PDB file of N, CA, C and O in Angstrom:
ATOM      1  N   MET A   1       9.623 -23.037  -6.817  1.00  0.00           N
ATOM      2  CA  MET A   1       9.976 -21.615  -7.000  1.00  0.00           C
ATOM      3  C   MET A   1      10.005 -20.942  -5.673  1.00  0.00           C
ATOM      4  O   MET A   1       9.090 -21.122  -4.870  1.00  0.00           O
ATOM      5  N   LYS A   2      11.050 -20.151  -5.404  1.00  0.00           N
ATOM      6  CA  LYS A   2      11.188 -19.406  -4.137  1.00  0.00           C
ATOM      7  C   LYS A   2      10.254 -18.217  -4.185  1.00  0.00           C
ATOM      8  O   LYS A   2      10.207 -17.478  -5.169  1.00  0.00           O
ATOM      9  N   ARG A   3       9.523 -18.048  -3.121  1.00  0.00           N
ATOM     10  CA  ARG A   3       8.584 -16.919  -2.996  1.00  0.00           C
ATOM     11  C   ARG A   3       9.152 -15.850  -2.079  1.00  0.00           C
ATOM     12  O   ARG A   3       9.728 -16.154  -1.035  1.00  0.00           O
ATOM     13  N   ALA A   4       8.989 -14.628  -2.467  1.00  0.00           N
ATOM     14  CA  ALA A   4       9.434 -13.507  -1.618  1.00  0.00           C
ATOM     15  C   ALA A   4       8.269 -13.022  -0.777  1.00  0.00           C
ATOM     16  O   ALA A   4       7.152 -12.873  -1.270  1.00  0.00           O
ATOM     17  N   ILE A   5       8.529 -12.786   0.448  1.00  0.00           N
ATOM     18  CA  ILE A   5       7.530 -12.227   1.370  1.00  0.00           C
ATOM     19  C   ILE A   5       7.990 -10.884   1.844  1.00  0.00           C
ATOM     20  O   ILE A   5       9.131 -10.708   2.270  1.00  0.00           O
ATOM     21  N   GLN A   6       7.086  -9.937   1.765  1.00  0.00           N
ATOM     22  CA  GLN A   6       7.441  -8.591   2.173  1.00  0.00           C
ATOM     23  C   GLN A   6       6.688  -8.283   3.467  1.00  0.00           C
ATOM     24  O   GLN A   6       5.481  -8.498   3.575  1.00  0.00           O
ATOM     25  N   TYR A   7       7.424  -7.782   4.422  1.00  0.00           N
ATOM     26  CA  TYR A   7       6.852  -7.366   5.709  1.00  0.00           C
ATOM     27  C   TYR A   7       6.816  -5.851   5.776  1.00  0.00           C
ATOM     28  O   TYR A   7       7.742  -5.175   5.328  1.00  0.00           O
ATOM     29  N   PHE A   8       5.741  -5.325   6.338  1.00  0.00           N
ATOM     30  CA  PHE A   8       5.546  -3.906   6.380  1.00  0.00           C
ATOM     31  C   PHE A   8       5.488  -3.405   7.833  1.00  0.00           C
ATOM     32  O   PHE A   8       4.886  -4.046   8.694  1.00  0.00           O
ATOM     33  N   SER A   9       6.111  -2.270   8.087  1.00  0.00           N
ATOM     34  CA  SER A   9       6.061  -1.662   9.385  1.00  0.00           C
ATOM     35  C   SER A   9       4.727  -0.873   9.464  1.00  0.00           C
ATOM     36  O   SER A   9       4.054  -0.665   8.454  1.00  0.00           O
ATOM     37  N   LYS A  10       4.379  -0.455  10.660  1.00  0.00           N
ATOM     38  CA  LYS A  10       3.148   0.326  10.811  1.00  0.00           C
ATOM     39  C   LYS A  10       3.220   1.612   9.962  1.00  0.00           C
ATOM     40  O   LYS A  10       2.231   1.992   9.334  1.00  0.00           O
ATOM     41  N   GLU A  11       4.371   2.271   9.943  1.00  0.00           N
ATOM     42  CA  GLU A  11       4.518   3.464   9.153  1.00  0.00           C
ATOM     43  C   GLU A  11       4.379   3.190   7.667  1.00  0.00           C
ATOM     44  O   GLU A  11       3.769   3.981   6.947  1.00  0.00           O
ATOM     45  N   GLN A  12       4.930   2.089   7.200  1.00  0.00           N
ATOM     46  CA  GLN A  12       4.776   1.743   5.767  1.00  0.00           C
ATOM     47  C   GLN A  12       3.334   1.476   5.422  1.00  0.00           C
ATOM     48  O   GLN A  12       2.871   1.862   4.348  1.00  0.00           O
ATOM     49  N   LEU A  13       2.607   0.817   6.322  1.00  0.00           N
ATOM     50  CA  LEU A  13       1.183   0.524   6.095  1.00  0.00           C
ATOM     51  C   LEU A  13       0.386   1.842   6.042  1.00  0.00           C
ATOM     52  O   LEU A  13      -0.510   2.002   5.212  1.00  0.00           O
ATOM     53  N   GLU A  14       0.725   2.773   6.934  1.00  0.00           N
ATOM     54  CA  GLU A  14       0.024   4.058   6.919  1.00  0.00           C
ATOM     55  C   GLU A  14       0.294   4.843   5.598  1.00  0.00           C
ATOM     56  O   GLU A  14      -0.597   5.472   5.027  1.00  0.00           O
ATOM     57  N   ASN A  15       1.566   4.768   5.152  1.00  0.00           N
ATOM     58  CA  ASN A  15       1.901   5.443   3.895  1.00  0.00           C
ATOM     59  C   ASN A  15       1.286   4.718   2.707  1.00  0.00           C
ATOM     60  O   ASN A  15       0.912   5.363   1.728  1.00  0.00           O
ATOM     61  N   SER A  16       1.174   3.421   2.766  1.00  0.00           N
ATOM     62  CA  SER A  16       0.573   2.652   1.667  1.00  0.00           C
ATOM     63  C   SER A  16      -0.904   2.971   1.557  1.00  0.00           C
ATOM     64  O   SER A  16      -1.454   2.926   0.456  1.00  0.00           O
ATOM     65  N   ALA A  17      -1.560   3.291   2.649  1.00  0.00           N
ATOM     66  CA  ALA A  17      -2.979   3.595   2.615  1.00  0.00           C
ATOM     67  C   ALA A  17      -3.235   4.850   1.784  1.00  0.00           C
ATOM     68  O   ALA A  17      -4.360   5.059   1.331  1.00  0.00           O
ATOM     69  N   LYS A  18      -2.247   5.668   1.579  1.00  0.00           N
ATOM     70  CA  LYS A  18      -2.380   6.922   0.770  1.00  0.00           C
ATOM     71  C   LYS A  18      -2.218   6.714  -0.695  1.00  0.00           C
ATOM     72  O   LYS A  18      -2.482   7.615  -1.490  1.00  0.00           O
ATOM     73  N   LEU A  19      -1.768   5.490  -1.085  1.00  0.00           N
ATOM     74  CA  LEU A  19      -1.534   5.208  -2.494  1.00  0.00           C
ATOM     75  C   LEU A  19      -2.805   4.972  -3.264  1.00  0.00           C
ATOM     76  O   LEU A  19      -3.798   4.490  -2.718  1.00  0.00           O
ATOM     77  N   THR A  20      -2.773   5.316  -4.543  1.00  0.00           N
ATOM     78  CA  THR A  20      -3.917   4.975  -5.404  1.00  0.00           C
ATOM     79  C   THR A  20      -3.844   3.504  -5.753  1.00  0.00           C
ATOM     80  O   THR A  20      -2.775   2.899  -5.661  1.00  0.00           O
ATOM     81  N   PRO A  21      -4.999   2.898  -6.165  1.00  0.00           N
ATOM     82  CA  PRO A  21      -4.955   1.486  -6.607  1.00  0.00           C
ATOM     83  C   PRO A  21      -3.937   1.273  -7.726  1.00  0.00           C
ATOM     84  O   PRO A  21      -3.255   0.249  -7.746  1.00  0.00           O
ATOM     85  N   LYS A  22      -3.825   2.215  -8.650  1.00  0.00           N
ATOM     86  CA  LYS A  22      -2.860   2.056  -9.732  1.00  0.00           C
ATOM     87  C   LYS A  22      -1.422   2.021  -9.205  1.00  0.00           C
ATOM     88  O   LYS A  22      -0.620   1.216  -9.678  1.00  0.00           O
ATOM     89  N   GLN A  23      -1.077   2.881  -8.228  1.00  0.00           N
ATOM     90  CA  GLN A  23       0.249   2.901  -7.666  1.00  0.00           C
ATOM     91  C   GLN A  23       0.535   1.565  -6.930  1.00  0.00           C
ATOM     92  O   GLN A  23       1.646   1.041  -6.998  1.00  0.00           O
ATOM     93  N   ILE A  24      -0.472   1.033  -6.236  1.00  0.00           N
ATOM     94  CA  ILE A  24      -0.319  -0.211  -5.564  1.00  0.00           C
ATOM     95  C   ILE A  24      -0.030  -1.357  -6.525  1.00  0.00           C
ATOM     96  O   ILE A  24       0.878  -2.160  -6.309  1.00  0.00           O
ATOM     97  N   ILE A  25      -0.814  -1.411  -7.577  1.00  0.00           N
ATOM     98  CA  ILE A  25      -0.618  -2.446  -8.558  1.00  0.00           C
ATOM     99  C   ILE A  25       0.721  -2.370  -9.233  1.00  0.00           C
ATOM    100  O   ILE A  25       1.366  -3.393  -9.461  1.00  0.00           O
ATOM    101  N   GLU A  26       1.151  -1.155  -9.560  1.00  0.00           N
ATOM    102  CA  GLU A  26       2.509  -1.002 -10.194  1.00  0.00           C
ATOM    103  C   GLU A  26       3.604  -1.456  -9.247  1.00  0.00           C
ATOM    104  O   GLU A  26       4.547  -2.123  -9.672  1.00  0.00           O
ATOM    105  N   PHE A  27       3.497  -1.104  -7.957  1.00  0.00           N
ATOM    106  CA  PHE A  27       4.497  -1.484  -7.006  1.00  0.00           C
ATOM    107  C   PHE A  27       4.543  -3.031  -6.872  1.00  0.00           C
ATOM    108  O   PHE A  27       5.609  -3.643  -6.935  1.00  0.00           O
ATOM    109  N   LEU A  28       3.360  -3.629  -6.688  1.00  0.00           N
ATOM    110  CA  LEU A  28       3.331  -5.077  -6.538  1.00  0.00           C
ATOM    111  C   LEU A  28       3.816  -5.816  -7.773  1.00  0.00           C
ATOM    112  O   LEU A  28       4.472  -6.853  -7.664  1.00  0.00           O
ATOM    113  N   ASP A  29       3.503  -5.298  -8.921  1.00  0.00           N
ATOM    114  CA  ASP A  29       4.031  -5.897 -10.170  1.00  0.00           C
ATOM    115  C   ASP A  29       5.555  -5.775 -10.262  1.00  0.00           C
ATOM    116  O   ASP A  29       6.244  -6.731 -10.618  1.00  0.00           O
ATOM    117  N   ASP A  30       6.068  -4.586  -9.935  1.00  0.00           N
ATOM    118  CA  ASP A  30       7.522  -4.399  -9.960  1.00  0.00           C
ATOM    119  C   ASP A  30       8.204  -5.296  -8.934  1.00  0.00           C
ATOM    120  O   ASP A  30       9.252  -5.879  -9.214  1.00  0.00           O
ATOM    121  N   PHE A  31       7.610  -5.407  -7.743  1.00  0.00           N
ATOM    122  CA  PHE A  31       8.177  -6.243  -6.715  1.00  0.00           C
ATOM    123  C   PHE A  31       8.201  -7.709  -7.141  1.00  0.00           C
ATOM    124  O   PHE A  31       9.194  -8.403  -6.925  1.00  0.00           O
ATOM    125  N   ARG A  32       7.139  -8.167  -7.730  1.00  0.00           N
ATOM    126  CA  ARG A  32       7.050  -9.562  -8.215  1.00  0.00           C
ATOM    127  C   ARG A  32       8.126  -9.783  -9.321  1.00  0.00           C
ATOM    128  O   ARG A  32       8.825 -10.796  -9.323  1.00  0.00           O
ATOM    129  N   MET A  33       8.233  -8.852 -10.216  1.00  0.00           N
ATOM    130  CA  MET A  33       9.223  -9.016 -11.317  1.00  0.00           C
ATOM    131  C   MET A  33      10.651  -9.060 -10.752  1.00  0.00           C
ATOM    132  O   MET A  33      11.489  -9.824 -11.230  1.00  0.00           O
ATOM    133  N   LEU A  34      10.918  -8.236  -9.735  1.00  0.00           N
ATOM    134  CA  LEU A  34      12.257  -8.287  -9.143  1.00  0.00           C
ATOM    135  C   LEU A  34      12.617  -9.653  -8.577  1.00  0.00           C
ATOM    136  O   LEU A  34      13.775 -10.068  -8.613  1.00  0.00           O
ATOM    137  N   HIS A  35      11.617 -10.342  -8.056  1.00  0.00           N
ATOM    138  CA  HIS A  35      11.896 -11.599  -7.384  1.00  0.00           C
ATOM    139  C   HIS A  35      11.632 -12.835  -8.209  1.00  0.00           C
ATOM    140  O   HIS A  35      11.865 -13.950  -7.740  1.00  0.00           O
ATOM    141  N   THR A  36      11.157 -12.668  -9.416  1.00  0.00           N
ATOM    142  CA  THR A  36      10.882 -13.831 -10.288  1.00  0.00           C
ATOM    143  C   THR A  36      11.600 -13.769 -11.606  1.00  0.00           C
ATOM    144  O   THR A  36      11.514 -14.702 -12.405  1.00  0.00           O
ATOM    145  N   GLN A  37      12.285 -12.721 -11.843  1.00  0.00           N
ATOM    146  CA  GLN A  37      13.013 -12.525 -13.152  1.00  0.00           C
ATOM    147  C   GLN A  37      14.128 -13.488 -13.292  1.00  0.00           C
ATOM    148  O   GLN A  37      15.014 -13.554 -12.440  1.00  0.00           O
ATOM    149  N   ASN A  38      14.104 -14.280 -14.406  1.00  0.00           N
ATOM    150  CA  ASN A  38      15.176 -15.216 -14.675  1.00  0.00           C
ATOM    151  C   ASN A  38      16.072 -14.674 -15.774  1.00  0.00           C
ATOM    152  O   ASN A  38      17.238 -15.066 -15.828  1.00  0.00           O
ATOM    153  N   SER A  39      15.621 -13.830 -16.622  1.00  0.00           N
ATOM    154  CA  SER A  39      16.438 -13.256 -17.643  1.00  0.00           C
ATOM    155  C   SER A  39      16.765 -11.799 -17.319  1.00  0.00           C
ATOM    156  O   SER A  39      16.018 -11.141 -16.595  1.00  0.00           O
ATOM    157  N   PRO A  40      17.854 -11.307 -17.842  1.00  0.00           N
ATOM    158  CA  PRO A  40      18.221  -9.910 -17.524  1.00  0.00           C
ATOM    159  C   PRO A  40      17.165  -8.915 -17.975  1.00  0.00           C
ATOM    160  O   PRO A  40      16.538  -9.080 -19.021  1.00  0.00           O
ATOM    161  N   VAL A  41      16.983  -7.888 -17.170  1.00  0.00           N
ATOM    162  CA  VAL A  41      16.037  -6.834 -17.567  1.00  0.00           C
ATOM    163  C   VAL A  41      16.803  -5.639 -18.001  1.00  0.00           C
ATOM    164  O   VAL A  41      17.984  -5.492 -17.686  1.00  0.00           O
ATOM    165  N   LYS A  42      16.128  -4.760 -18.739  1.00  0.00           N
ATOM    166  CA  LYS A  42      16.751  -3.519 -19.267  1.00  0.00           C
ATOM    167  C   LYS A  42      17.088  -2.643 -18.057  1.00  0.00           C
ATOM    168  O   LYS A  42      16.289  -2.511 -17.130  1.00  0.00           O
ATOM    169  N   SER A  43      18.272  -2.055 -18.082  1.00  0.00           N
ATOM    170  CA  SER A  43      18.713  -1.131 -17.057  1.00  0.00           C
ATOM    171  C   SER A  43      18.491   0.309 -17.521  1.00  0.00           C
ATOM    172  O   SER A  43      18.435   0.602 -18.715  1.00  0.00           O
ATOM    173  N   LYS A  44      18.367   1.197 -16.525  1.00  0.00           N
ATOM    174  CA  LYS A  44      18.162   2.607 -16.730  1.00  0.00           C
ATOM    175  C   LYS A  44      19.329   3.352 -16.140  1.00  0.00           C
ATOM    176  O   LYS A  44      19.647   3.185 -14.962  1.00  0.00           O
ATOM    177  N   LEU A  45      19.977   4.182 -16.955  1.00  0.00           N
ATOM    178  CA  LEU A  45      21.087   5.023 -16.440  1.00  0.00           C
ATOM    179  C   LEU A  45      20.472   6.187 -15.654  1.00  0.00           C
ATOM    180  O   LEU A  45      19.565   6.884 -16.108  1.00  0.00           O
ATOM    181  N   ILE A  46      21.021   6.350 -14.451  1.00  0.00           N
ATOM    182  CA  ILE A  46      20.510   7.470 -13.617  1.00  0.00           C
ATOM    183  C   ILE A  46      21.714   8.310 -13.156  1.00  0.00           C
ATOM    184  O   ILE A  46      22.870   7.905 -13.280  1.00  0.00           O
ATOM    185  N   SER A  47      21.394   9.475 -12.628  1.00  0.00           N
ATOM    186  CA  SER A  47      22.426  10.329 -12.109  1.00  0.00           C
ATOM    187  C   SER A  47      21.991  10.679 -10.661  1.00  0.00           C
ATOM    188  O   SER A  47      20.832  10.998 -10.396  1.00  0.00           O
ATOM    189  N   ILE A  48      22.957  10.604  -9.762  1.00  0.00           N
ATOM    190  CA  ILE A  48      22.638  10.880  -8.360  1.00  0.00           C
ATOM    191  C   ILE A  48      23.807  11.586  -7.705  1.00  0.00           C
ATOM    192  O   ILE A  48      24.959  11.215  -7.933  1.00  0.00           O
ATOM    193  N   LYS A  49      23.534  12.594  -6.899  1.00  0.00           N
ATOM    194  CA  LYS A  49      24.616  13.245  -6.176  1.00  0.00           C
ATOM    195  C   LYS A  49      24.774  12.604  -4.844  1.00  0.00           C
ATOM    196  O   LYS A  49      23.816  12.441  -4.087  1.00  0.00           O
ATOM    197  N   VAL A  50      26.038  12.227  -4.551  1.00  0.00           N
ATOM    198  CA  VAL A  50      26.356  11.575  -3.276  1.00  0.00           C
ATOM    199  C   VAL A  50      27.571  12.271  -2.712  1.00  0.00           C
ATOM    200  O   VAL A  50      28.510  12.578  -3.446  1.00  0.00           O
ATOM    201  N   PRO A  51      27.566  12.525  -1.404  1.00  0.00           N
ATOM    202  CA  PRO A  51      28.729  13.134  -0.774  1.00  0.00           C
ATOM    203  C   PRO A  51      30.003  12.356  -1.091  1.00  0.00           C
ATOM    204  O   PRO A  51      30.007  11.128  -1.002  1.00  0.00           O
ATOM    205  N   GLU A  52      31.058  13.029  -1.450  1.00  0.00           N
ATOM    206  CA  GLU A  52      32.309  12.323  -1.893  1.00  0.00           C
ATOM    207  C   GLU A  52      32.856  11.363  -0.883  1.00  0.00           C
ATOM    208  O   GLU A  52      33.321  10.282  -1.243  1.00  0.00           O
ATOM    209  N   ASP A  53      32.812  11.740   0.412  1.00  0.00           N
ATOM    210  CA  ASP A  53      33.354  10.862   1.431  1.00  0.00           C
ATOM    211  C   ASP A  53      32.509   9.582   1.566  1.00  0.00           C
ATOM    212  O   ASP A  53      33.054   8.499   1.779  1.00  0.00           O
ATOM    213  N   LEU A  54      31.188   9.710   1.441  1.00  0.00           N
ATOM    214  CA  LEU A  54      30.320   8.572   1.524  1.00  0.00           C
ATOM    215  C   LEU A  54      30.587   7.618   0.327  1.00  0.00           C
ATOM    216  O   LEU A  54      30.683   6.405   0.516  1.00  0.00           O
ATOM    217  N   LEU A  55      30.700   8.148  -0.849  1.00  0.00           N
ATOM    218  CA  LEU A  55      30.966   7.332  -2.045  1.00  0.00           C
ATOM    219  C   LEU A  55      32.303   6.668  -1.965  1.00  0.00           C
ATOM    220  O   LEU A  55      32.433   5.505  -2.346  1.00  0.00           O
ATOM    221  N   ARG A  56      33.314   7.366  -1.479  1.00  0.00           N
ATOM    222  CA  ARG A  56      34.646   6.809  -1.324  1.00  0.00           C
ATOM    223  C   ARG A  56      34.653   5.646  -0.345  1.00  0.00           C
ATOM    224  O   ARG A  56      35.248   4.604  -0.619  1.00  0.00           O
ATOM    225  N   ALA A  57      33.995   5.819   0.792  1.00  0.00           N
ATOM    226  CA  ALA A  57      33.888   4.776   1.772  1.00  0.00           C
ATOM    227  C   ALA A  57      33.086   3.582   1.225  1.00  0.00           C
ATOM    228  O   ALA A  57      33.439   2.425   1.457  1.00  0.00           O
ATOM    229  N   PHE A  58      32.024   3.882   0.511  1.00  0.00           N
ATOM    230  CA  PHE A  58      31.175   2.789  -0.056  1.00  0.00           C
ATOM    231  C   PHE A  58      31.999   1.990  -1.067  1.00  0.00           C
ATOM    232  O   PHE A  58      31.925   0.762  -1.081  1.00  0.00           O
ATOM    233  N   LYS A  59      32.778   2.662  -1.909  1.00  0.00           N
ATOM    234  CA  LYS A  59      33.586   1.993  -2.871  1.00  0.00           C
ATOM    235  C   LYS A  59      34.640   1.126  -2.204  1.00  0.00           C
ATOM    236  O   LYS A  59      34.907   0.016  -2.665  1.00  0.00           O
ATOM    237  N   ARG A  60      35.232   1.603  -1.145  1.00  0.00           N
ATOM    238  CA  ARG A  60      36.248   0.866  -0.434  1.00  0.00           C
ATOM    239  C   ARG A  60      35.670  -0.397   0.187  1.00  0.00           C
ATOM    240  O   ARG A  60      36.263  -1.473   0.109  1.00  0.00           O
ATOM    241  N   LYS A  61      34.486  -0.244   0.815  1.00  0.00           N
ATOM    242  CA  LYS A  61      33.862  -1.426   1.436  1.00  0.00           C
ATOM    243  C   LYS A  61      33.461  -2.420   0.368  1.00  0.00           C
ATOM    244  O   LYS A  61      33.581  -3.626   0.585  1.00  0.00           O
ATOM    245  N   SER A  62      32.989  -1.959  -0.779  1.00  0.00           N
ATOM    246  CA  SER A  62      32.630  -2.846  -1.890  1.00  0.00           C
ATOM    247  C   SER A  62      33.839  -3.582  -2.377  1.00  0.00           C
ATOM    248  O   SER A  62      33.765  -4.779  -2.658  1.00  0.00           O
ATOM    249  N   GLU A  63      34.987  -2.877  -2.488  1.00  0.00           N
ATOM    250  CA  GLU A  63      36.220  -3.536  -2.909  1.00  0.00           C
ATOM    251  C   GLU A  63      36.608  -4.581  -1.898  1.00  0.00           C
ATOM    252  O   GLU A  63      37.008  -5.678  -2.287  1.00  0.00           O
ATOM    253  N   PHE A  64      36.511  -4.296  -0.639  1.00  0.00           N
ATOM    254  CA  PHE A  64      36.839  -5.242   0.399  1.00  0.00           C
ATOM    255  C   PHE A  64      35.970  -6.479   0.309  1.00  0.00           C
ATOM    256  O   PHE A  64      36.450  -7.583   0.565  1.00  0.00           O
ATOM    257  N   GLU A  65      34.723  -6.327  -0.043  1.00  0.00           N
ATOM    258  CA  GLU A  65      33.787  -7.461  -0.227  1.00  0.00           C
ATOM    259  C   GLU A  65      33.932  -8.091  -1.595  1.00  0.00           C
ATOM    260  O   GLU A  65      33.257  -9.082  -1.874  1.00  0.00           O
ATOM    261  N   ASP A  66      34.792  -7.556  -2.471  1.00  0.00           N
ATOM    262  CA  ASP A  66      35.033  -8.045  -3.830  1.00  0.00           C
ATOM    263  C   ASP A  66      33.752  -7.977  -4.652  1.00  0.00           C
ATOM    264  O   ASP A  66      33.434  -8.921  -5.375  1.00  0.00           O
ATOM    265  N   VAL A  67      33.022  -6.891  -4.555  1.00  0.00           N
ATOM    266  CA  VAL A  67      31.792  -6.665  -5.293  1.00  0.00           C
ATOM    267  C   VAL A  67      31.887  -5.292  -5.923  1.00  0.00           C
ATOM    268  O   VAL A  67      32.180  -4.322  -5.223  1.00  0.00           O
ATOM    269  N   PRO A  68      31.643  -5.172  -7.252  1.00  0.00           N
ATOM    270  CA  PRO A  68      31.633  -3.785  -7.789  1.00  0.00           C
ATOM    271  C   PRO A  68      30.613  -2.937  -7.064  1.00  0.00           C
ATOM    272  O   PRO A  68      29.534  -3.399  -6.694  1.00  0.00           O
ATOM    273  N   TYR A  69      30.988  -1.673  -6.869  1.00  0.00           N
ATOM    274  CA  TYR A  69      30.128  -0.829  -6.003  1.00  0.00           C
ATOM    275  C   TYR A  69      28.741  -0.590  -6.607  1.00  0.00           C
ATOM    276  O   TYR A  69      27.777  -0.447  -5.855  1.00  0.00           O
ATOM    277  N   GLN A  70      28.608  -0.541  -7.925  1.00  0.00           N
ATOM    278  CA  GLN A  70      27.295  -0.336  -8.505  1.00  0.00           C
ATOM    279  C   GLN A  70      26.420  -1.579  -8.330  1.00  0.00           C
ATOM    280  O   GLN A  70      25.209  -1.490  -8.128  1.00  0.00           O
ATOM    281  N   THR A  71      27.071  -2.734  -8.413  1.00  0.00           N
ATOM    282  CA  THR A  71      26.359  -3.999  -8.138  1.00  0.00           C
ATOM    283  C   THR A  71      25.868  -3.988  -6.714  1.00  0.00           C
ATOM    284  O   THR A  71      24.739  -4.398  -6.443  1.00  0.00           O
ATOM    285  N   MET A  72      26.689  -3.529  -5.805  1.00  0.00           N
ATOM    286  CA  MET A  72      26.302  -3.475  -4.389  1.00  0.00           C
ATOM    287  C   MET A  72      25.149  -2.479  -4.184  1.00  0.00           C
ATOM    288  O   MET A  72      24.261  -2.750  -3.376  1.00  0.00           O
ATOM    289  N   ILE A  73      25.135  -1.373  -4.867  1.00  0.00           N
ATOM    290  CA  ILE A  73      24.029  -0.439  -4.734  1.00  0.00           C
ATOM    291  C   ILE A  73      22.713  -1.141  -5.181  1.00  0.00           C
ATOM    292  O   ILE A  73      21.690  -1.055  -4.501  1.00  0.00           O
ATOM    293  N   LYS A  74      22.774  -1.826  -6.327  1.00  0.00           N
ATOM    294  CA  LYS A  74      21.549  -2.555  -6.804  1.00  0.00           C
ATOM    295  C   LYS A  74      21.133  -3.623  -5.812  1.00  0.00           C
ATOM    296  O   LYS A  74      19.941  -3.799  -5.563  1.00  0.00           O
ATOM    297  N   LYS A  75      22.070  -4.325  -5.253  1.00  0.00           N
ATOM    298  CA  LYS A  75      21.767  -5.393  -4.256  1.00  0.00           C
ATOM    299  C   LYS A  75      21.081  -4.750  -3.053  1.00  0.00           C
ATOM    300  O   LYS A  75      20.084  -5.274  -2.557  1.00  0.00           O
ATOM    301  N   LEU A  76      21.604  -3.628  -2.582  1.00  0.00           N
ATOM    302  CA  LEU A  76      21.027  -2.972  -1.408  1.00  0.00           C
ATOM    303  C   LEU A  76      19.626  -2.426  -1.725  1.00  0.00           C
ATOM    304  O   LEU A  76      18.733  -2.465  -0.878  1.00  0.00           O
ATOM    305  N   MET A  77      19.447  -1.924  -2.936  1.00  0.00           N
ATOM    306  CA  MET A  77      18.132  -1.479  -3.336  1.00  0.00           C
ATOM    307  C   MET A  77      17.094  -2.582  -3.338  1.00  0.00           C
ATOM    308  O   MET A  77      15.958  -2.393  -2.903  1.00  0.00           O
ATOM    309  N   LYS A  78      17.507  -3.741  -3.838  1.00  0.00           N
ATOM    310  CA  LYS A  78      16.608  -4.909  -3.835  1.00  0.00           C
ATOM    311  C   LYS A  78      16.257  -5.327  -2.430  1.00  0.00           C
ATOM    312  O   LYS A  78      15.101  -5.624  -2.128  1.00  0.00           O
ATOM    313  N   GLN A  79      17.265  -5.351  -1.565  1.00  0.00           N
ATOM    314  CA  GLN A  79      17.033  -5.749  -0.124  1.00  0.00           C
ATOM    315  C   GLN A  79      16.062  -4.778   0.522  1.00  0.00           C
ATOM    316  O   GLN A  79      15.154  -5.181   1.249  1.00  0.00           O
ATOM    317  N   TRP A  80      16.260  -3.497   0.253  1.00  0.00           N
ATOM    318  CA  TRP A  80      15.415  -2.472   0.866  1.00  0.00           C
ATOM    319  C   TRP A  80      13.981  -2.627   0.449  1.00  0.00           C
ATOM    320  O   TRP A  80      13.067  -2.407   1.244  1.00  0.00           O
ATOM    321  N   LEU A  81      13.772  -3.012  -0.821  1.00  0.00           N
ATOM    322  CA  LEU A  81      12.384  -3.160  -1.273  1.00  0.00           C
ATOM    323  C   LEU A  81      11.771  -4.409  -0.682  1.00  0.00           C
ATOM    324  O   LEU A  81      10.606  -4.708  -0.945  1.00  0.00           O
TER     325      LEU A  81
END
């Protein structure tokens, strides 16, 4: 099984020190699930305002990479975490 390792910057560690134990447990559990999930998980519909030019450029780049733009957003979110 592939294991995910998360590295933290000094700023992230300082911010993490402000979290409650419950928040830390929830984050770690969510992180583990993201990296060990073999079956599809339920998705949540969200609404977000994005500048039109940014969205247009993002969609074009996603098309160039032959990846649907919403899939690319989810991929980038996972990478960021």
